[in-house]
C-alpha positions in Angstrom: 132.5 101.2 144.1 134.4 103.5 146.1 138.0 104.9 145.2 139.4 103.6 148.5 137.6 99.9 148.3 140.4 97.5 147.2 140.0 96.1 143.7 138.8 92.7 143.4 141.3 90.0 142.9 140.8 86.8 141.0 140.6 83.2 143.0 142.7 81.2 140.9 142.0 78.3 143.3 138.4 78.7 142.7 138.8 78.9 138.9 141.4 75.9 138.5 139.4 73.3 140.9 136.8 73.6 138.6 135.4 71.6 135.3 134.6 74.7 132.9 133.1 71.6 130.3 134.7 70.2 127.6 131.5 68.2 125.7 130.1 70.4 122.6 126.8 72.1 123.1 124.1 70.0 121.8 120.6 70.7 123.1 118.1 73.2 120.8 116.4 75.0 123.5 118.4 75.9 126.5 120.4 79.0 127.3 123.9 77.7 126.6 122.7 77.0 123.0 121.0 80.5 122.8 124.3 82.1 123.7 125.6 79.9 120.7 123.4 80.9 118.3 123.8 84.5 118.4 127.5 83.8 117.4 126.7 81.1 114.8 124.8 84.1 113.1 127.6 86.4 112.9 130.3 83.4 111.8 128.1 82.4 108.6 128.2 86.1 107.5 132.2 86.1 106.7 133.8 86.3 103.3 136.8 84.0 104.0 135.7 80.3 104.8 139.2 79.9 106.9 139.1 82.9 108.9 141.1 83.1 112.3 139.1 83.0 115.4 140.3 83.1 119.3 138.3 82.5 122.3 139.6 84.1 125.5 139.0 81.9 128.8 138.3 78.8 126.7 138.2 76.3 129.6 138.4 73.1 128.4 136.8 73.7 124.8 133.1 73.3 125.1 132.5 76.5 123.0 135.3 75.9 120.4 134.4 72.6 119.9 131.2 73.5 119.3 131.7 75.9 116.8 134.1 73.1 115.4 131.5 70.5 114.6 129.2 73.0 112.6 132.0 75.4 111.1 135.1 73.1 110.4 136.7 75.2 108.0 137.3 78.2 110.8 140.7 78.1 112.4 140.3 78.1 116.2 142.7 79.0 118.7 141.5 78.7 122.7 143.7 80.9 125.4 142.8 79.9 129.2 145.0 80.7 132.1 144.3 76.8 134.0 147.0 74.3 133.0 144.7 71.4 133.7 141.6 72.8 131.8 143.7 73.4 128.5 145.2 70.3 128.7 141.9 68.6 128.8 141.1 70.6 126.0 143.8 69.5 123.9 143.0 65.7 124.7 139.7 66.3 124.1 139.6 68.5 121.1 142.7 67.8 119.0 142.0 69.7 116.1 141.6 72.9 117.7 144.9 75.0 119.1 144.7 75.7 122.8 147.4 77.6 124.8 147.7 78.1 128.4 148.2 82.0 129.1 146.7 85.1 130.7 144.0 87.2 128.9 145.2 90.4 130.0 148.7 89.2 128.0 148.0 87.7 125.2 150.8 86.0 123.2 150.0 86.6 119.9 150.9 89.3 117.5 149.3 92.5 116.6 146.4 92.1 113.9 146.3 88.2 114.1 142.4 87.3 114.3 139.5 87.9 112.4 137.2 87.2 115.4 137.7 87.4 118.9 135.0 85.6 121.5 134.9 85.2 125.2 131.3 83.9 127.0 131.4 84.4 130.9 134.5 85.8 131.1 134.9 89.3 132.0 133.4 89.4 135.6 136.1 86.5 136.7 139.1 88.9 136.0 140.7 91.6 137.9 141.4 94.0 135.1 138.8 93.8 132.5 139.6 96.9 130.5 143.4 95.7 130.2 141.9 92.6 128.4 139.5 94.5 126.5 142.8 96.2 125.1 144.8 93.2 124.4 142.0 91.6 122.3 141.2 94.7 120.3 144.9 94.4 119.6 145.5 91.3 118.3 141.9 91.4 116.0 142.3 92.8 112.3 140.9 96.1 111.4 137.7 95.3 110.5 137.3 92.2 112.4 134.9 91.6 115.2 134.6 91.1 118.9 131.7 89.0 120.2 131.0 88.6 123.9 128.6 87.4 126.3 128.7 89.0 129.9 126.5 89.3 132.6 125.2 92.8 133.8 124.7 91.9 137.3 124.6 95.3 138.9 121.5 95.9 136.9 119.5 92.7 137.6 118.4 91.2 140.9 121.9 90.1 141.7 122.5 94.3 141.9 119.6 94.7 144.4 120.3 91.9 146.6 123.9 93.2 146.9 122.5 96.8 147.9 120.0 95.1 150.4 122.3 92.4 151.8 125.6 94.1 151.3 127.1 90.7 149.6 127.3 89.4 146.0 126.5 85.5 146.4 127.8 85.3 143.2 131.4 86.0 144.2 131.1 83.2 146.7 129.5 80.8 144.4 130.6 81.3 140.8 133.8 83.6 141.3 132.3 86.7 139.8 134.5 89.1 141.0 133.0 92.2 139.1 129.2 93.3 138.6 128.8 95.4 135.3 126.1 97.8 133.9 124.8 97.0 130.6 126.2 100.7 129.9 129.7 99.9 131.8 130.2 97.1 129.1 129.6 99.3 126.2 132.1 101.6 127.4 134.9 99.4 128.0 134.1 97.8 124.5 134.5 101.3 123.2 137.3 101.9 125.1 139.4 99.1 123.7 138.8 101.3 120.2 136.0 98.9 118.8 132.7 100.2 117.6 129.4 98.1 118.8 127.1 97.1 116.0 124.8 94.5 117.5 123.2 94.2 121.3 121.4 91.4 122.5 120.2 89.9 125.7 119.1 87.3 127.6 118.3 86.2 131.2 115.1 88.4 131.2 113.1 88.4 134.7 112.4 84.8 134.5 115.6 83.7 134.0 117.4 86.3 136.2 115.1 84.8 139.0 116.0 80.9 138.7 119.5 82.4 138.0 119.6 84.3 141.4 117.8 81.5 143.4 119.7 78.8 142.4 123.2 80.8 143.2 121.9 81.9 146.3 121.0 77.9 147.2 124.6 77.1 146.5 125.4 79.1 149.5 124.5 75.2 151.2 127.8 73.1 150.6 125.2 70.0 149.2 123.4 72.2 146.8 126.9 73.7 145.2 128.3 70.4 144.6 125.5 68.9 143.1 125.6 72.1 140.8 128.9 71.5 140.0 128.6 67.9 139.6 125.3 67.3 137.7 125.2 70.5 135.2 125.5 69.4 131.9 127.1 72.6 131.0 130.3 71.4 132.8 130.7 68.2 131.8 133.7 66.4 130.5 132.3 63.4 129.3 129.7 62.3 127.1 128.7 59.4 129.3 125.4 59.0 130.0 124.5 60.6 133.8 121.9 59.7 136.0 118.6 62.4 135.6 117.9 63.5 139.3 115.3 66.1 140.5 117.9 68.2 140.3 119.0 67.9 137.0 115.6 67.7 135.9 114.7 71.3 137.3 117.6 72.7 136.0 116.5 71.3 132.4 113.2 72.9 132.8 114.5 76.0 134.1 117.3 76.5 131.2 114.1 75.8 128.9 111.8 78.6 130.1 114.2 80.9 130.1 115.7 80.0 127.0 111.9 80.9 125.2 111.6 84.0 127.4 115.0 85.6 125.9 114.4 84.0 122.6 110.9 86.3 122.4 112.7 89.5 124.4 116.3 89.1 122.4 116.1 93.0 121.7 114.7 94.3 124.6 117.0 95.1 127.8 114.8 95.6 130.0 115.0 92.9 133.0 118.2 90.9 131.3 121.1 90.1 133.4 122.9 89.0 130.5 124.5 90.9 127.3 125.5 89.5 123.8 127.5 92.2 122.2 129.0 92.5 118.7 131.7 94.8 118.0 134.2 96.3 115.3 137.9 97.2 115.3 137.2 100.0 112.7 140.6 101.9 111.8 141.6 103.9 108.8 143.1 101.2 106.9 140.2 98.7 107.6 138.6 99.9 104.4 142.0 99.0 102.2 142.7 95.8 104.0 142.1 93.1 101.9 142.2 90.7 104.5 139.6 92.2 106.7 136.4 90.0 107.0 133.2 91.6 105.7 129.5 91.1 107.0 
């Protein structure tokens, strides 16, 4: 982006109008469960069963409820900009703490959490570096940041933006930022964190599927079908009619899951980046409360 270009702006109307899912992830062979699996592997290695975990951009609680169902001893907190989504999360998941607030001004004290996580959050916000600095601030020395974020500038989406002068996912998914993989690591390091693990997903087939879907969503009818029919954003466990569109989503997710499971350590052609970073400080070695792997 040139220095003369206006800064990207968060479309709060787009964000608040959507359901971002409150039903725990159940399926074993689709991309949402792949994202969750990498996080759970990190959490299983902790030394303190009752560690404190914060999710930034928690929506209506899908990720935190998925964690709680598998690891109920963790002390879970979520923060989200949307009062509506936060209230839904509180009603649906009363054993988890949910706070309505801004990820760029976290209402928590320094060194509060053992883990800070976010899934598909950074691409939606105006000041990623500010939000990451806040996450680092509330993270304990020796604590872990785990993130999932698309590197769309280094994918078919970036190629499309250069060809057509337009990023379709800004319209259909609210993605106001486009990153390179190196950009994400640089942002994490600038926040005072050290990257210790890298995995990747949405490789060639997954990226092509994602690009096709989100480009077709420029059509209003397909746009509505996606937001209403995608189980990842469901707010109820009530059975839904599985039409052709739903079956295509399931099939595509399954193919992309197996592709990325095989190529999880290979960056080439991958759009999504899964990073784990650790907050390193001089006092970390003597801080008895810091989590260890």
